[in-house]
C-alpha positions, 0 to 999 in steps of 0.5 A: 138879945141882939148881942147874943144873936150877933155873937152866935152869927160870929161863931157860925161864920168862924166855924164855916170859914175855918172848916173851909179855907183851912182845907185849902191849905193842905197838901195839893195832890193831882186830882184824878177826874174820875167818875164811877162807871159800871163795874164789869168783868174785863178779862176772859175767865179762860186766862190761866190763874197765877199762883200765890207763890208766883205773885209773891215772886213778882212782888219781890222782883219789883221791890226786893227790900219791901217786907211782907210780899206774901201778904201783899200777894194774898190781898192782891189775889183776894181783891181780884176775886172779890171784883170778879176779875181774873187772877191772871198774870196780866192783871197782877202785873198791872196792879204791881206796876201801879202800886210800885209806881205810886208807893213802892208797896207801902200802904201809907207812904211817907213824903220827904219834907211833908211837914215843912212844905205843908206848913208853907202851903197853909200859910200861903193860902191864909195870906191870900185872905187879907182880912183873915190871913194873919189872925187865922195863922195866929189862931191855928198856932194856938188851937186847941192849945199851943203845944198841940196846935193844928199848925204843930201837927202840920209841921210834924206830918210825915204821911198823907194820913197825918195831914188828913187826921189833923184836918178831921180833928180840927173840924171836930174841935171847932164843932165842939168848941162852938157847939155846932156838932149837929152840923156834922150830920148835915149833908151840906156841911158834910160836902163842904168839909169833905170837899175842902180836904185836899188829901184827896188821892191816898193809899198805896195806889193813890186812889181818889177818895171821891171814887171810893166814896162814890163806889160805896154810895153805889153799893148803898143804892145811891144813899149818901154816906155820913161824914163818919162813913166817909172817914171810914172809907178814908181809913180803909184806903190807908190799909194795904188791902183797902188801897188794893181794893179800890185801886184794882177796881179803878184800874181794871173794873171796866171795859176799855176796848184799848189795844194797848195797856198803856192807855188804861194806865193813862186812864188811871191817872187822868180818869176813865176813858180819858185816852179815848176822849183825848183821841176824839178831841184830836179828831175834832181839832184837826177837822176844825183847825182849832187847838184843843186841850187833849185832856180827855174832858169833853165837858166842864166840871165843878169841883164837886164833879158835876157837869156845869152849863158852861160850854167847853172848847170841845163842845164849841168846836163840835157845834162848829163841826156840826154846821161845817159838815151838816152832821144834822145834830142838834145842840141838845143831842150833842150835849146829851151824847157828851154827858156819856163821856165817862162811860163805854157807851159814848163810843156808840153815840151819834156824835162820836160815830159822826165825827169819826166817819167825817174824819175818815172821809175827809182825811182818808185815814182811819181815826185813832181809838185812843191817845195819851191825854196831854195833862200836866199835873200839879203837885207841891211834893216834888219839883219834877215835871209830872205829866199823864204821859210820863206816869203812863210810860213809867207804869207801862215799863214796870208792867212790861218788866213784870210780864217778862219775868 
């Protein structure tokens, strides 16, 4: 009886460890720190609509050698209509600029040397686990069988979807082998499995899976998705129209108040309202003479996207600023206002307005409404230095070129 219990526990540990640490070895992409804000119409309905032929021509101009420009144009206009957004040249060029930058109009783009680099990443991750690394690598080279092993699929991967499906199949095979299929229906296991899948920004517009899943949850009035439903969202993102559907929503489906489009492009990369929040951080930094990371995140978030209780540098600096200038804010009030940082309403909070008023009074200068976040992005798929500023600048150049055509 005791032996059976020990064996059962051993299998559970193996299943959980496999499902968790293997995900850590997947291709590491820059993670967009987004939080789904309420979708609103962002453009005036009076803007002149653009025709299908015009959109097709703009796509051809951006990528002359890509097939099916008309199909892309049809889906683009349809997605704008679905989201209640104007089918204007401004909106179309915004989408074209991001799609061209992220994928060159390929629904599921291939990545050069993806297999070799991903295999190296997996092995490096496993080697960080002294007691399991060597055995785990051997296991994955033979599971479920040597000819069709997990590591073989990694070596042969060409696209994000190849890696994504390999991870999904690994989880399914482990569940089947050790008879833990019931765990796949458990919300805790679902979060663990999905949370460890590092293929987290996908499709033609490289949308964060977490954003798309949260949107679908909102459509279900807060009801959580099953693991199978999460997989369906992932599959939709890999399609031409699905990538455009979620990407257009992320890019254009919220009010910003920005006077330059480049800040919206920066937000697409760094998270909604990151440009506004980075400007807010800059004001605090100057007033307190403290160096702050102008990353657009005013609070500290866990890997699941929830706010932690740890004080960020920005919140600490705000508390000092509050005392220095007798702003009259309680620590509780500062935290509650900062909790709105991913929404448009943050600009109406007492904390936001007080900082801007003090800045203008002390410096005699009008405070900026937005700056491009200073974020360096980590990605093993390229040796180039990637930053939010570079991303936003490249997309903005494409946008400006499109608008001039």
